N, C-alpha and C positions, 0 to 999 in steps of 0.2 A: 110253639117252640120257645123254650126259655132263652134268655139273653146269653147265657154262657154257651149253650149249644149252638146258638146262632153265630156267636163269635168264633166258635171252634170250626163251624162249617165254612165261614168266611176265611179263616186262617188257612184251612186246608185247601180251599179253592185258590187263594192267592199263592200259596206254596206251589200248587200244581202249575199255575200260570207262569210263575217265575222259573220253574224247572223246565217247562216245555218251550216257552217263547224266547227266542234269541232277541236280545235288546231290552227285555224287561228283566231288570236285575235287582237283587237286594244284597247289600253289603254290610248291613248293620248287625247289632247284637240281638239277642232274643227279646229283650224288653223294648227295643226299637221296633222290632217286628210286631210285637203286641200293640204298640202305639199306632202303627200303620193300620193294623186290622181294626182297631177301635175307630180310627179316623174314617176308614172305608165303611164301617158299619154306620157311623153317624152320617156320612155323605149319602149312603143308600137310604137312610131314614129321613133325612131333611131335604137334601138337594134334589135327589132323584124324583120325588113326587112333584116338585115345583117345575123341573124340566119337562116332565111328562105332561103336565097341565099346559105349559106354555107351547109345547110342540104338538099338542093334540091334533090339529088339522093335518100336519105332515104325517103323523103316525097313522091317521085314518086313511090318507091318500096312499101311503105305502103299505097298507094292510099290516102294520105293526113292525115292519122291517126297520123303521127309523129308531125303534127301541134299542137296537144294537149301537147306534150312534150315541144315544143318550147314555148307555152304559159306558161307552168309551169316554165320553165327556166327564162322567163322574170319576172314572179311573184316572183320567188325566189331571183332574183337580187334586186327587189324592197324591199323585206323583209330584205335582207342583208343591203342595203343602209339605210333602216329605223332603223336598229339596230345600225349602225355606227353613224348616226346623232341623235339617241335617239328620234325617232318620234312616237314610240308606236305600230307599226305593227310587230307582232311576229308570228312565225309558229313553231309548235312542231316537224315537220319532213317533208322532201321533198316529200316522196311518198304519204302519205295520205293527210296531211293538204294542202300543196301547190299544189299538183296535182289536188285534188278535188276542191280546191279553184279556180284554173285556169279554170276548167271545168264549175263551177258555174258562174264565171265572164263572160266566153264566152257565155253561154246560156242567162244570164241576159242581157248582152249587146245586143245580137241579139233581144231578146224580147222587150227591151226598144227602140231600133232603129225602130222596127216595129210599136210601139205604138206612138212614138213621131214624129212630122212632120219634114221633111228634110229641109225645108226652100226654096225649089225650086219653 
């Protein structure tokens, strides 16, 4: 999948999560949203594999369920960076808003990747 299509899928999934989850909000402009999507894509590309490697024993013990927590940690990092750089993505709390937002983003990304062509 190309970088642009991957960013479009991430943007759509984040938009769905912001729309569905109470407490996960975006109040910025379109270019700030684009920056948040790029930060989320970079965090998924760089930080997520490191967290997966470091938490591999816990992931194995929980039969992969801990990956939801890893996704929530990556989303919380993006929310934190968005707050530092005043990009407009906010979360009212880690457990409900960010955790459920990560679940919605994961499901929406999976569905959007099923619907959209891979380019192969």
